[in-house]
Jmol script that loads the backbone (N, CA, C; Angstrom):
load data "model"
ATOM      1  N   UNK A   1    -102.770 105.994 -40.196  1.00  0.00           N
ATOM      2  CA  UNK A   1    -103.772 104.916 -40.124  1.00  0.00           C
ATOM      3  C   UNK A   1    -103.886 104.412 -38.650  1.00  0.00           C
ATOM      4  N   UNK A   2    -102.768 104.193 -37.977  1.00  0.00           N
ATOM      5  CA  UNK A   2    -102.806 103.773 -36.579  1.00  0.00           C
ATOM      6  C   UNK A   2    -103.455 104.842 -35.730  1.00  0.00           C
ATOM      7  N   UNK A   3    -103.099 106.088 -35.982  1.00  0.00           N
ATOM      8  CA  UNK A   3    -103.670 107.195 -35.194  1.00  0.00           C
ATOM      9  C   UNK A   3    -105.206 107.251 -35.347  1.00  0.00           C
ATOM     10  N   UNK A   4    -105.693 106.997 -36.533  1.00  0.00           N
ATOM     11  CA  UNK A   4    -107.135 106.945 -36.743  1.00  0.00           C
ATOM     12  C   UNK A   4    -107.797 105.849 -35.963  1.00  0.00           C
ATOM     13  N   UNK A   5    -107.124 104.686 -35.950  1.00  0.00           N
ATOM     14  CA  UNK A   5    -107.644 103.563 -35.215  1.00  0.00           C
ATOM     15  C   UNK A   5    -107.689 103.874 -33.737  1.00  0.00           C
ATOM     16  N   UNK A   6    -106.619 104.425 -33.200  1.00  0.00           N
ATOM     17  CA  UNK A   6    -106.536 104.815 -31.782  1.00  0.00           C
ATOM     18  C   UNK A   6    -107.610 105.833 -31.447  1.00  0.00           C
ATOM     19  N   UNK A   7    -107.780 106.804 -32.316  1.00  0.00           N
ATOM     20  CA  UNK A   7    -108.793 107.832 -32.104  1.00  0.00           C
ATOM     21  C   UNK A   7    -110.192 107.230 -32.075  1.00  0.00           C
ATOM     22  N   UNK A   8    -110.451 106.306 -32.946  1.00  0.00           N
ATOM     23  CA  UNK A   8    -111.766 105.657 -32.962  1.00  0.00           C
ATOM     24  C   UNK A   8    -112.026 104.856 -31.686  1.00  0.00           C
ATOM     25  N   UNK A   9    -111.015 104.071 -31.280  1.00  0.00           N
ATOM     26  CA  UNK A   9    -111.162 103.262 -30.054  1.00  0.00           C
ATOM     27  C   UNK A   9    -111.321 104.162 -28.835  1.00  0.00           C
ATOM     28  N   UNK A  10    -110.507 105.207 -28.741  1.00  0.00           N
ATOM     29  CA  UNK A  10    -110.592 106.121 -27.622  1.00  0.00           C
ATOM     30  C   UNK A  10    -111.963 106.805 -27.589  1.00  0.00           C
ATOM     31  N   UNK A  11    -112.443 107.218 -28.741  1.00  0.00           N
ATOM     32  CA  UNK A  11    -113.765 107.864 -28.800  1.00  0.00           C
ATOM     33  C   UNK A  11    -114.852 106.870 -28.323  1.00  0.00           C
ATOM     34  N   UNK A  12    -114.737 105.639 -28.754  1.00  0.00           N
ATOM     35  CA  UNK A  12    -115.715 104.644 -28.385  1.00  0.00           C
ATOM     36  C   UNK A  12    -115.727 104.319 -26.889  1.00  0.00           C
ATOM     37  N   UNK A  13    -114.555 104.198 -26.288  1.00  0.00           N
ATOM     38  CA  UNK A  13    -114.465 103.802 -24.926  1.00  0.00           C
ATOM     39  C   UNK A  13    -114.382 104.946 -23.905  1.00  0.00           C
ATOM     40  N   UNK A  14    -114.084 106.177 -24.364  1.00  0.00           N
ATOM     41  CA  UNK A  14    -113.919 107.267 -23.412  1.00  0.00           C
ATOM     42  C   UNK A  14    -114.885 108.449 -23.763  1.00  0.00           C
ATOM     43  N   UNK A  15    -114.724 109.002 -24.913  1.00  0.00           N
ATOM     44  CA  UNK A  15    -115.467 110.244 -25.247  1.00  0.00           C
ATOM     45  C   UNK A  15    -116.972 109.994 -25.306  1.00  0.00           C
ATOM     46  N   UNK A  16    -117.428 108.975 -25.984  1.00  0.00           N
ATOM     47  CA  UNK A  16    -118.852 108.692 -26.053  1.00  0.00           C
ATOM     48  C   UNK A  16    -119.464 108.376 -24.687  1.00  0.00           C
ATOM     49  N   UNK A  17    -118.834 107.529 -23.851  1.00  0.00           N
ATOM     50  CA  UNK A  17    -119.389 107.295 -22.529  1.00  0.00           C
ATOM     51  C   UNK A  17    -119.391 108.561 -21.632  1.00  0.00           C
ATOM     52  N   UNK A  18    -118.363 109.376 -21.787  1.00  0.00           N
ATOM     53  CA  UNK A  18    -118.344 110.615 -21.001  1.00  0.00           C
ATOM     54  C   UNK A  18    -119.562 111.473 -21.366  1.00  0.00           C
ATOM     55  N   UNK A  19    -119.801 111.650 -22.656  1.00  0.00           N
ATOM     56  CA  UNK A  19    -120.960 112.433 -23.088  1.00  0.00           C
ATOM     57  C   UNK A  19    -122.254 111.850 -22.561  1.00  0.00           C
ATOM     58  N   UNK A  20    -122.404 110.553 -22.676  1.00  0.00           N
ATOM     59  CA  UNK A  20    -123.647 109.920 -22.205  1.00  0.00           C
ATOM     60  C   UNK A  20    -123.812 110.056 -20.698  1.00  0.00           C
ATOM     61  N   UNK A  21    -122.703 109.840 -19.965  1.00  0.00           N
ATOM     62  CA  UNK A  21    -122.773 109.936 -18.503  1.00  0.00           C
ATOM     63  C   UNK A  21    -123.126 111.345 -18.040  1.00  0.00           C
ATOM     64  N   UNK A  22    -122.487 112.311 -18.631  1.00  0.00           N
ATOM     65  CA  UNK A  22    -122.731 113.695 -18.215  1.00  0.00           C
ATOM     66  C   UNK A  22    -124.191 114.108 -18.547  1.00  0.00           C
ATOM     67  N   UNK A  23    -124.642 113.743 -19.721  1.00  0.00           N
ATOM     68  CA  UNK A  23    -126.055 114.077 -20.090  1.00  0.00           C
ATOM     69  C   UNK A  23    -127.026 113.378 -19.135  1.00  0.00           C
ATOM     70  N   UNK A  24    -126.745 112.136 -18.788  1.00  0.00           N
ATOM     71  CA  UNK A  24    -127.637 111.372 -17.887  1.00  0.00           C
ATOM     72  C   UNK A  24    -127.637 112.012 -16.494  1.00  0.00           C
ATOM     73  N   UNK A  25    -126.446 112.369 -15.983  1.00  0.00           N
ATOM     74  CA  UNK A  25    -126.366 112.978 -14.654  1.00  0.00           C
ATOM     75  C   UNK A  25    -127.101 114.341 -14.622  1.00  0.00           C
ATOM     76  N   UNK A  26    -126.957 115.086 -15.703  1.00  0.00           N
ATOM     77  CA  UNK A  26    -127.656 116.377 -15.722  1.00  0.00           C
ATOM     78  C   UNK A  26    -129.160 116.190 -15.747  1.00  0.00           C
ATOM     79  N   UNK A  27    -129.627 115.165 -16.441  1.00  0.00           N
ATOM     80  CA  UNK A  27    -131.067 114.895 -16.431  1.00  0.00           C
ATOM     81  C   UNK A  27    -131.527 114.480 -15.040  1.00  0.00           C
ATOM     82  N   UNK A  28    -130.707 113.611 -14.403  1.00  0.00           N
ATOM     83  CA  UNK A  28    -131.080 113.131 -13.056  1.00  0.00           C
ATOM     84  C   UNK A  28    -131.120 114.277 -12.025  1.00  0.00           C
ATOM     85  N   UNK A  29    -130.180 115.211 -12.193  1.00  0.00           N
ATOM     86  CA  UNK A  29    -130.112 116.335 -11.270  1.00  0.00           C
ATOM     87  C   UNK A  29    -131.098 117.467 -11.654  1.00  0.00           C
ATOM     88  N   UNK A  30    -131.787 117.246 -12.747  1.00  0.00           N
ATOM     89  CA  UNK A  30    -132.726 118.281 -13.249  1.00  0.00           C
ATOM     90  C   UNK A  30    -132.013 119.624 -13.365  1.00  0.00           C
ATOM     91  N   UNK A  31    -130.899 119.597 -14.037  1.00  0.00           N
ATOM     92  CA  UNK A  31    -130.077 120.772 -14.249  1.00  0.00           C
ATOM     93  C   UNK A  31    -130.833 121.826 -15.059  1.00  0.00           C
ATOM     94  N   UNK A  32    -130.549 123.083 -14.786  1.00  0.00           N
ATOM     95  CA  UNK A  32    -131.201 124.145 -15.573  1.00  0.00           C
ATOM     96  C   UNK A  32    -130.778 124.030 -17.056  1.00  0.00           C
ATOM     97  N   UNK A  33    -131.635 124.569 -17.904  1.00  0.00           N
ATOM     98  CA  UNK A  33    -131.419 124.508 -19.353  1.00  0.00           C
ATOM     99  C   UNK A  33    -130.053 125.128 -19.727  1.00  0.00           C
ATOM    100  N   UNK A  34    -129.689 126.219 -19.114  1.00  0.00           N
ATOM    101  CA  UNK A  34    -128.401 126.835 -19.463  1.00  0.00           C
ATOM    102  C   UNK A  34    -127.216 125.962 -19.161  1.00  0.00           C
ATOM    103  N   UNK A  35    -127.324 125.164 -18.091  1.00  0.00           N
ATOM    104  CA  UNK A  35    -126.256 124.196 -17.736  1.00  0.00           C
ATOM    105  C   UNK A  35    -126.173 123.105 -18.801  1.00  0.00           C
ATOM    106  N   UNK A  36    -127.288 122.626 -19.249  1.00  0.00           N
ATOM    107  CA  UNK A  36    -127.339 121.599 -20.277  1.00  0.00           C
ATOM    108  C   UNK A  36    -126.735 122.128 -21.560  1.00  0.00           C
ATOM    109  N   UNK A  37    -127.060 123.369 -21.912  1.00  0.00           N
ATOM    110  CA  UNK A  37    -126.525 124.000 -23.102  1.00  0.00           C
ATOM    111  C   UNK A  37    -125.020 124.148 -22.976  1.00  0.00           C
ATOM    112  N   UNK A  38    -124.518 124.571 -21.839  1.00  0.00           N
ATOM    113  CA  UNK A  38    -123.094 124.724 -21.605  1.00  0.00           C
ATOM    114  C   UNK A  38    -122.421 123.351 -21.712  1.00  0.00           C
ATOM    115  N   UNK A  39    -123.047 122.291 -21.227  1.00  0.00           N
ATOM    116  CA  UNK A  39    -122.495 120.960 -21.316  1.00  0.00           C
ATOM    117  C   UNK A  39    -122.315 120.551 -22.755  1.00  0.00           C
ATOM    118  N   UNK A  40    -123.277 120.848 -23.597  1.00  0.00           N
ATOM    119  CA  UNK A  40    -123.164 120.511 -25.015  1.00  0.00           C
ATOM    120  C   UNK A  40    -122.010 121.247 -25.679  1.00  0.00           C
ATOM    121  N   UNK A  41    -121.857 122.558 -25.331  1.00  0.00           N
ATOM    122  CA  UNK A  41    -120.759 123.322 -25.869  1.00  0.00           C
ATOM    123  C   UNK A  41    -119.402 122.764 -25.413  1.00  0.00           C
ATOM    124  N   UNK A  42    -119.352 122.450 -24.139  1.00  0.00           N
ATOM    125  CA  UNK A  42    -118.114 121.887 -23.568  1.00  0.00           C
ATOM    126  C   UNK A  42    -117.745 120.560 -24.239  1.00  0.00           C
ATOM    127  N   UNK A  43    -118.696 119.680 -24.394  1.00  0.00           N
ATOM    128  CA  UNK A  43    -118.411 118.382 -24.951  1.00  0.00           C
ATOM    129  C   UNK A  43    -117.989 118.455 -26.422  1.00  0.00           C
ATOM    130  N   UNK A  44    -118.516 119.428 -27.148  1.00  0.00           N
ATOM    131  CA  UNK A  44    -118.087 119.624 -28.542  1.00  0.00           C
ATOM    132  C   UNK A  44    -116.657 120.106 -28.659  1.00  0.00           C
ATOM    133  N   UNK A  45    -116.186 120.857 -27.653  1.00  0.00           N
ATOM    134  CA  UNK A  45    -114.804 121.317 -27.677  1.00  0.00           C
ATOM    135  C   UNK A  45    -113.820 120.341 -27.009  1.00  0.00           C
ATOM    136  N   UNK A  46    -114.295 119.651 -25.975  1.00  0.00           N
ATOM    137  CA  UNK A  46    -113.375 118.768 -25.252  1.00  0.00           C
ATOM    138  C   UNK A  46    -113.151 117.447 -25.915  1.00  0.00           C
ATOM    139  N   UNK A  47    -114.143 116.881 -26.579  1.00  0.00           N
ATOM    140  CA  UNK A  47    -114.004 115.597 -27.225  1.00  0.00           C
ATOM    141  C   UNK A  47    -112.830 115.549 -28.197  1.00  0.00           C
ATOM    142  N   UNK A  48    -112.744 116.477 -29.141  1.00  0.00           N
ATOM    143  CA  UNK A  48    -111.596 116.479 -30.054  1.00  0.00           C
ATOM    144  C   UNK A  48    -110.245 116.662 -29.353  1.00  0.00           C
ATOM    145  N   UNK A  49    -110.234 117.459 -28.282  1.00  0.00           N
ATOM    146  CA  UNK A  49    -108.963 117.641 -27.546  1.00  0.00           C
ATOM    147  C   UNK A  49    -108.538 116.378 -26.848  1.00  0.00           C
ATOM    148  N   UNK A  50    -109.474 115.645 -26.278  1.00  0.00           N
ATOM    149  CA  UNK A  50    -109.129 114.371 -25.618  1.00  0.00           C
ATOM    150  C   UNK A  50    -108.643 113.366 -26.669  1.00  0.00           C
ATOM    151  N   UNK A  51    -109.286 113.310 -27.846  1.00  0.00           N
ATOM    152  CA  UNK A  51    -108.848 112.381 -28.854  1.00  0.00           C
ATOM    153  C   UNK A  51    -107.458 112.737 -29.380  1.00  0.00           C
ATOM    154  N   UNK A  52    -107.207 114.024 -29.540  1.00  0.00           N
ATOM    155  CA  UNK A  52    -105.873 114.473 -29.993  1.00  0.00           C
ATOM    156  C   UNK A  52    -104.798 114.083 -28.978  1.00  0.00           C
ATOM    157  N   UNK A  53    -105.092 114.255 -27.697  1.00  0.00           N
ATOM    158  CA  UNK A  53    -104.161 113.899 -26.659  1.00  0.00           C
ATOM    159  C   UNK A  53    -103.906 112.358 -26.631  1.00  0.00           C
ATOM    160  N   UNK A  54    -104.989 111.607 -26.836  1.00  0.00           N
ATOM    161  CA  UNK A  54    -104.882 110.153 -26.808  1.00  0.00           C
ATOM    162  C   UNK A  54    -104.009 109.632 -27.955  1.00  0.00           C
ATOM    163  N   UNK A  55    -104.122 110.244 -29.121  1.00  0.00           N
ATOM    164  CA  UNK A  55    -103.289 109.797 -30.247  1.00  0.00           C
ATOM    165  C   UNK A  55    -101.866 110.160 -30.077  1.00  0.00           C
ATOM    166  N   UNK A  56    -101.574 111.180 -29.286  1.00  0.00           N
ATOM    167  CA  UNK A  56    -100.211 111.596 -29.082  1.00  0.00           C
ATOM    168  C   UNK A  56     -99.576 110.976 -27.845  1.00  0.00           C
ATOM    169  N   UNK A  57    -100.359 110.458 -26.934  1.00  0.00           N
ATOM    170  CA  UNK A  57     -99.855 109.895 -25.696  1.00  0.00           C
ATOM    171  C   UNK A  57    -100.591 108.596 -25.401  1.00  0.00           C
ATOM    172  N   UNK A  58    -100.096 107.522 -25.890  1.00  0.00           N
ATOM    173  CA  UNK A  58    -100.748 106.211 -25.765  1.00  0.00           C
ATOM    174  C   UNK A  58    -100.853 105.751 -24.312  1.00  0.00           C
ATOM    175  N   UNK A  59     -99.822 106.046 -23.523  1.00  0.00           N
ATOM    176  CA  UNK A  59     -99.857 105.681 -22.121  1.00  0.00           C
ATOM    177  C   UNK A  59    -101.041 106.381 -21.400  1.00  0.00           C
ATOM    178  N   UNK A  60    -101.191 107.671 -21.642  1.00  0.00           N
ATOM    179  CA  UNK A  60    -102.313 108.398 -21.071  1.00  0.00           C
ATOM    180  C   UNK A  60    -103.623 107.831 -21.516  1.00  0.00           C
ATOM    181  N   UNK A  61    -103.713 107.521 -22.812  1.00  0.00           N
ATOM    182  CA  UNK A  61    -104.963 106.960 -23.343  1.00  0.00           C
ATOM    183  C   UNK A  61    -105.326 105.664 -22.662  1.00  0.00           C
ATOM    184  N   UNK A  62    -104.367 104.762 -22.518  1.00  0.00           N
ATOM    185  CA  UNK A  62    -104.643 103.476 -21.909  1.00  0.00           C
ATOM    186  C   UNK A  62    -105.028 103.606 -20.415  1.00  0.00           C
ATOM    187  N   UNK A  63    -104.262 104.426 -19.698  1.00  0.00           N
ATOM    188  CA  UNK A  63    -104.606 104.573 -18.267  1.00  0.00           C
ATOM    189  C   UNK A  63    -105.952 105.269 -18.071  1.00  0.00           C
ATOM    190  N   UNK A  64    -106.304 106.183 -18.996  1.00  0.00           N
ATOM    191  CA  UNK A  64    -107.575 106.867 -18.914  1.00  0.00           C
ATOM    192  C   UNK A  64    -108.721 105.897 -19.142  1.00  0.00           C
ATOM    193  N   UNK A  65    -108.584 105.030 -20.126  1.00  0.00           N
ATOM    194  CA  UNK A  65    -109.625 104.031 -20.378  1.00  0.00           C
ATOM    195  C   UNK A  65    -109.822 103.135 -19.143  1.00  0.00           C
ATOM    196  N   UNK A  66    -108.736 102.673 -18.576  1.00  0.00           N
ATOM    197  CA  UNK A  66    -108.833 101.764 -17.423  1.00  0.00           C
ATOM    198  C   UNK A  66    -109.393 102.534 -16.226  1.00  0.00           C
ATOM    199  N   UNK A  67    -108.936 103.720 -15.972  1.00  0.00           N
ATOM    200  CA  UNK A  67    -109.416 104.453 -14.775  1.00  0.00           C
ATOM    201  C   UNK A  67    -110.897 104.820 -14.891  1.00  0.00           C
ATOM    202  N   UNK A  68    -111.401 105.095 -16.122  1.00  0.00           N
ATOM    203  CA  UNK A  68    -112.808 105.348 -16.293  1.00  0.00           C
ATOM    204  C   UNK A  68    -113.612 104.067 -16.134  1.00  0.00           C
ATOM    205  N   UNK A  69    -113.108 102.987 -16.683  1.00  0.00           N
ATOM    206  CA  UNK A  69    -113.819 101.707 -16.617  1.00  0.00           C
ATOM    207  C   UNK A  69    -113.953 101.199 -15.197  1.00  0.00           C
ATOM    208  N   UNK A  70    -112.926 101.470 -14.373  1.00  0.00           N
ATOM    209  CA  UNK A  70    -112.939 100.984 -12.997  1.00  0.00           C
ATOM    210  C   UNK A  70    -113.579 101.972 -12.028  1.00  0.00           C
ATOM    211  N   UNK A  71    -113.920 103.153 -12.521  1.00  0.00           N
ATOM    212  CA  UNK A  71    -114.547 104.168 -11.676  1.00  0.00           C
ATOM    213  C   UNK A  71    -113.553 104.990 -10.859  1.00  0.00           C
ATOM    214  N   UNK A  72    -112.276 104.809 -11.088  1.00  0.00           N
ATOM    215  CA  UNK A  72    -111.240 105.541 -10.370  1.00  0.00           C
ATOM    216  C   UNK A  72    -111.285 107.028 -10.762  1.00  0.00           C
ATOM    217  N   UNK A  73    -111.609 107.294 -12.042  1.00  0.00           N
ATOM    218  CA  UNK A  73    -111.706 108.663 -12.546  1.00  0.00           C
ATOM    219  C   UNK A  73    -113.147 108.930 -12.924  1.00  0.00           C
ATOM    220  N   UNK A  74    -113.627 110.086 -12.481  1.00  0.00           N
ATOM    221  CA  UNK A  74    -114.990 110.508 -12.871  1.00  0.00           C
ATOM    222  C   UNK A  74    -114.952 111.172 -14.241  1.00  0.00           C
ATOM    223  N   UNK A  75    -115.972 111.002 -15.073  1.00  0.00           N
ATOM    224  CA  UNK A  75    -116.000 111.671 -16.347  1.00  0.00           C
ATOM    225  C   UNK A  75    -115.860 113.209 -16.218  1.00  0.00           C
ATOM    226  N   UNK A  76    -116.374 113.767 -15.154  1.00  0.00           N
ATOM    227  CA  UNK A  76    -116.289 115.199 -14.949  1.00  0.00           C
ATOM    228  C   UNK A  76    -114.845 115.662 -14.777  1.00  0.00           C
ATOM    229  N   UNK A  77    -113.984 114.768 -14.268  1.00  0.00           N
ATOM    230  CA  UNK A  77    -112.592 115.102 -14.071  1.00  0.00           C
ATOM    231  C   UNK A  77    -111.840 115.278 -15.398  1.00  0.00           C
ATOM    232  N   UNK A  78    -112.342 114.715 -16.464  1.00  0.00           N
ATOM    233  CA  UNK A  78    -111.685 114.860 -17.772  1.00  0.00           C
ATOM    234  C   UNK A  78    -112.055 116.139 -18.511  1.00  0.00           C
ATOM    235  N   UNK A  79    -113.088 116.817 -17.997  1.00  0.00           N
ATOM    236  CA  UNK A  79    -113.461 118.089 -18.583  1.00  0.00           C
ATOM    237  C   UNK A  79    -112.383 119.129 -18.248  1.00  0.00           C
ATOM    238  N   UNK A  80    -112.003 119.893 -19.220  1.00  0.00           N
ATOM    239  CA  UNK A  80    -110.926 120.874 -19.022  1.00  0.00           C
ATOM    240  C   UNK A  80    -111.497 122.096 -18.294  1.00  0.00           C
ATOM    241  N   UNK A  81    -111.160 122.217 -17.030  1.00  0.00           N
ATOM    242  CA  UNK A  81    -111.630 123.355 -16.223  1.00  0.00           C
ATOM    243  C   UNK A  81    -111.044 124.687 -16.753  1.00  0.00           C
ATOM    244  N   UNK A  82    -109.956 124.633 -17.469  1.00  0.00           N
ATOM    245  CA  UNK A  82    -109.346 125.810 -18.053  1.00  0.00           C
ATOM    246  C   UNK A  82    -110.052 126.317 -19.284  1.00  0.00           C
ATOM    247  N   UNK A  83    -110.885 125.451 -19.855  1.00  0.00           N
ATOM    248  CA  UNK A  83    -111.667 125.804 -21.029  1.00  0.00           C
ATOM    249  C   UNK A  83    -112.902 126.603 -20.582  1.00  0.00           C
ATOM    250  N   UNK A  84    -113.055 127.836 -21.058  1.00  0.00           N
ATOM    251  CA  UNK A  84    -114.151 128.670 -20.597  1.00  0.00           C
ATOM    252  C   UNK A  84    -115.539 128.028 -20.788  1.00  0.00           C
ATOM    253  N   UNK A  85    -115.697 127.182 -21.782  1.00  0.00           N
ATOM    254  CA  UNK A  85    -116.984 126.533 -21.981  1.00  0.00           C
ATOM    255  C   UNK A  85    -117.198 125.372 -21.038  1.00  0.00           C
ATOM    256  N   UNK A  86    -116.123 124.853 -20.462  1.00  0.00           N
ATOM    257  CA  UNK A  86    -116.251 123.674 -19.567  1.00  0.00           C
ATOM    258  C   UNK A  86    -116.153 124.012 -18.086  1.00  0.00           C
ATOM    259  N   UNK A  87    -115.568 125.120 -17.722  1.00  0.00           N
ATOM    260  CA  UNK A  87    -115.364 125.412 -16.303  1.00  0.00           C
ATOM    261  C   UNK A  87    -116.698 125.369 -15.527  1.00  0.00           C
ATOM    262  N   UNK A  88    -117.753 126.006 -15.999  1.00  0.00           N
ATOM    263  CA  UNK A  88    -119.011 125.988 -15.187  1.00  0.00           C
ATOM    264  C   UNK A  88    -119.561 124.583 -15.055  1.00  0.00           C
ATOM    265  N   UNK A  89    -119.585 123.828 -16.136  1.00  0.00           N
ATOM    266  CA  UNK A  89    -120.184 122.476 -16.075  1.00  0.00           C
ATOM    267  C   UNK A  89    -119.330 121.542 -15.238  1.00  0.00           C
ATOM    268  N   UNK A  90    -117.993 121.654 -15.327  1.00  0.00           N
ATOM    269  CA  UNK A  90    -117.107 120.806 -14.527  1.00  0.00           C
ATOM    270  C   UNK A  90    -117.301 121.083 -13.027  1.00  0.00           C
ATOM    271  N   UNK A  91    -117.346 122.357 -12.668  1.00  0.00           N
ATOM    272  CA  UNK A  91    -117.567 122.704 -11.275  1.00  0.00           C
ATOM    273  C   UNK A  91    -118.942 122.275 -10.788  1.00  0.00           C
ATOM    274  N   UNK A  92    -119.943 122.395 -11.625  1.00  0.00           N
ATOM    275  CA  UNK A  92    -121.320 121.962 -11.303  1.00  0.00           C
ATOM    276  C   UNK A  92    -121.355 120.459 -11.025  1.00  0.00           C
ATOM    277  N   UNK A  93    -120.741 119.667 -11.938  1.00  0.00           N
ATOM    278  CA  UNK A  93    -120.766 118.229 -11.757  1.00  0.00           C
ATOM    279  C   UNK A  93    -119.931 117.792 -10.544  1.00  0.00           C
ATOM    280  N   UNK A  94    -118.766 118.398 -10.393  1.00  0.00           N
ATOM    281  CA  UNK A  94    -117.903 118.014  -9.243  1.00  0.00           C
ATOM    282  C   UNK A  94    -118.524 118.379  -7.916  1.00  0.00           C
ATOM    283  N   UNK A  95    -119.208 119.510  -7.852  1.00  0.00           N
ATOM    284  CA  UNK A  95    -119.860 119.880  -6.591  1.00  0.00           C
ATOM    285  C   UNK A  95    -121.049 118.973  -6.303  1.00  0.00           C
ATOM    286  N   UNK A  96    -121.705 118.554  -7.371  1.00  0.00           N
ATOM    287  CA  UNK A  96    -122.825 117.580  -7.205  1.00  0.00           C
ATOM    288  C   UNK A  96    -122.331 116.215  -6.716  1.00  0.00           C
ATOM    289  N   UNK A  97    -121.130 115.823  -7.213  1.00  0.00           N
ATOM    290  CA  UNK A  97    -120.578 114.549  -6.752  1.00  0.00           C
ATOM    291  C   UNK A  97    -120.145 114.665  -5.304  1.00  0.00           C
ATOM    292  N   UNK A  98    -119.607 115.815  -4.899  1.00  0.00           N
ATOM    293  CA  UNK A  98    -119.163 116.001  -3.518  1.00  0.00           C
ATOM    294  C   UNK A  98    -120.355 115.953  -2.545  1.00  0.00           C
ATOM    295  N   UNK A  99    -121.480 116.454  -2.995  1.00  0.00           N
ATOM    296  CA  UNK A  99    -122.691 116.487  -2.135  1.00  0.00           C
ATOM    297  C   UNK A  99    -123.291 115.100  -1.983  1.00  0.00           C
ATOM    298  N   UNK A 100    -123.095 114.233  -3.002  1.00  0.00           N
ATOM    299  CA  UNK A 100    -123.708 112.916  -3.015  1.00  0.00           C
ATOM    300  C   UNK A 100    -123.050 111.958  -2.098  1.00  0.00           C
TER     301      UNK A 100
END
end "model"
wireframe off; spacefill off
backbone 0.3
color backbone group
């Protein structure tokens, strides 16, 4: 029951805003359709992994919420670059941040 509550709160404060931010940035950058499709695939696989990690590591969950809220961590940094569906989108977003 506690794990479900933690998962819900983490999804509300981290996973959902990450998805919204990434989609918004891709629209602003006028990203190609294939990049947007890859982003959707990545978010579908990364979201559950982030929630699983948050329920198992409360310290990580808390510091992640705070670092995202303060802007210390970029949402793109939470994408798993080791995940084949996320590597292209993570590098695309991080390179766009570096150029800005």
